[in-house]
C-alpha positions in Angstrom: -2.9 29.9 -0.8 -6.3 28.8 -2.1 -4.8 28.4 -5.6 -2.1 26.1 -4.3 -4.6 24.0 -2.4 -6.8 23.7 -5.5 -3.8 22.5 -7.5 -2.8 20.1 -4.8 -6.4 18.8 -4.8 -6.2 18.2 -8.6 -2.9 16.4 -8.4 -4.0 14.4 -5.4 -7.1 13.2 -7.1 -5.1 12.3 -10.2 -2.6 10.3 -8.1 -5.5 8.6 -6.2 -7.3 7.6 -9.3 -4.2 6.1 -10.8 -3.5 4.3 -7.6 -7.1 2.9 -7.6 -6.5 1.6 -11.1 -3.1 0.1 -10.0 -4.8 -1.5 -7.0 -7.4 -3.1 -9.3 -4.6 -4.5 -11.4 -2.9 -5.9 -8.2 -6.2 -7.7 -7.3 -6.5 -9.1 -10.8 -2.9 -10.2 -10.8 -3.4 -11.8 -7.4 -6.4 -13.7 -8.5 -4.8 -14.8 -11.8 -1.5 -15.9 -10.2 -3.2 -17.6 -7.3 -5.4 -19.5 -9.7 -2.6 -20.4 -12.2 -0.1 -21.4 -9.5 -2.7 -23.4 -7.6 -3.7 -25.3 -10.7 -0.1 -26.3 -11.3 -0.2 -28.6 -8.3 2.2 -29.2 -5.4 4.9 -30.7 -7.7 6.4 -27.3 -8.6 8.9 -27.3 -5.8 7.8 -23.9 -4.5 8.4 -23.4 -0.8 4.8 -22.1 -0.3 1.5 -23.0 -1.9 0.6 -21.3 -5.1 -2.5 -19.6 -3.8 -0.3 -17.8 -1.2 1.3 -15.7 -3.9 -2.1 -14.5 -5.0 -3.1 -13.9 -1.5 0.0 -11.7 -0.9 -0.9 -9.5 -3.9 -4.5 -9.1 -2.7 -3.4 -8.2 0.8 -0.9 -5.6 -0.6 -3.8 -4.2 -2.7 -6.0 -3.9 0.4 -3.3 -2.2 2.4 -2.5 0.2 -0.5 -6.2 1.1 -0.9 -6.6 2.9 2.4 -4.0 5.7 1.9 -5.4 6.2 -1.6 -8.9 6.5 -0.2 -7.7 9.1 2.3 -5.9 11.0 -0.5 -8.9 10.9 -2.7 -11.1 12.2 0.1 -8.6 15.0 0.9 -8.5 16.0 -2.8 -12.3 16.1 -3.2 -12.9 18.0 0.0 -10.1 20.5 -0.5 -11.2 21.5 -3.9 -14.9 21.8 -2.7 -13.7 23.9 0.3 -11.6 26.2 -1.8 -14.5 26.8 -4.2 -17.2 27.3 -1.6 -15.2 28.7 1.3 -16.7 26.0 3.5 -14.6 25.6 6.7 -16.2 22.3 7.6 -15.1 20.7 4.3 -11.6 22.3 4.8 -11.4 20.5 8.2 -12.6 17.2 6.8 -10.0 17.6 4.0 -7.1 18.1 6.4 -8.4 15.3 8.6 -8.2 13.0 5.6 -4.7 14.3 4.8 -3.6 13.6 8.4 -5.0 10.1 8.1 -3.2 9.6 4.8 0.2 10.6 6.2 -0.5 8.7 9.5 -1.3 5.5 7.5 1.8 5.9 5.4 4.0 6.5 8.5 2.7 3.3 10.2 3.4 1.3 7.0 6.9 2.7 6.9 7.5 1.8 10.6 6.3 -1.8 10.0 8.4 -2.1 6.9 11.5 -0.9 8.7 10.8 -3.4 11.5 10.5 -6.2 8.9 13.8 -5.1 7.3 15.6 -5.1 10.6 14.3 -8.5 11.5 15.2 -9.8 8.0 18.8 -8.4 8.4 19.2 -10.0 11.8 17.7 -13.2 10.6 20.1 -13.3 7.6 23.1 -12.6 9.9 22.0 -15.3 12.4 21.3 -17.9 9.7 24.6 -17.0 8.0 26.5 -17.3 11.3 24.9 -20.7 12.1 25.5 -21.9 8.6 29.1 -21.0 8.7 29.5 -22.7 12.1 27.9 -25.9 10.8 30.4 -26.2 8.0 33.4 -26.7 10.3 
């Protein structure tokens, strides 16, 4: 069991570090796209201002950061707990794993809600659009 937890900790840390790098790229992309699109002016015909695209990327990066942070903490603590046999670190590791899965679950519920609203909105706008063409 300890060997499996140690391997899970190694892979978790690897995934978390790659995620942090990806989050950094998302922030850079948000800053760059927000700057470039804002400098193009209002004549582009976009439905929302250019800086909003950059802001969306930055908000997504912030939301993505927290499950990565919990995963990184789990990975670090589980490897230390396995090596030292420290029950407190084991408890902290599993608390971070619980927080990781809880955060991912909440994000999924929110996204499913957004999808349901988008589907109903598309149906409603499609139905009203079809009625208006008669």
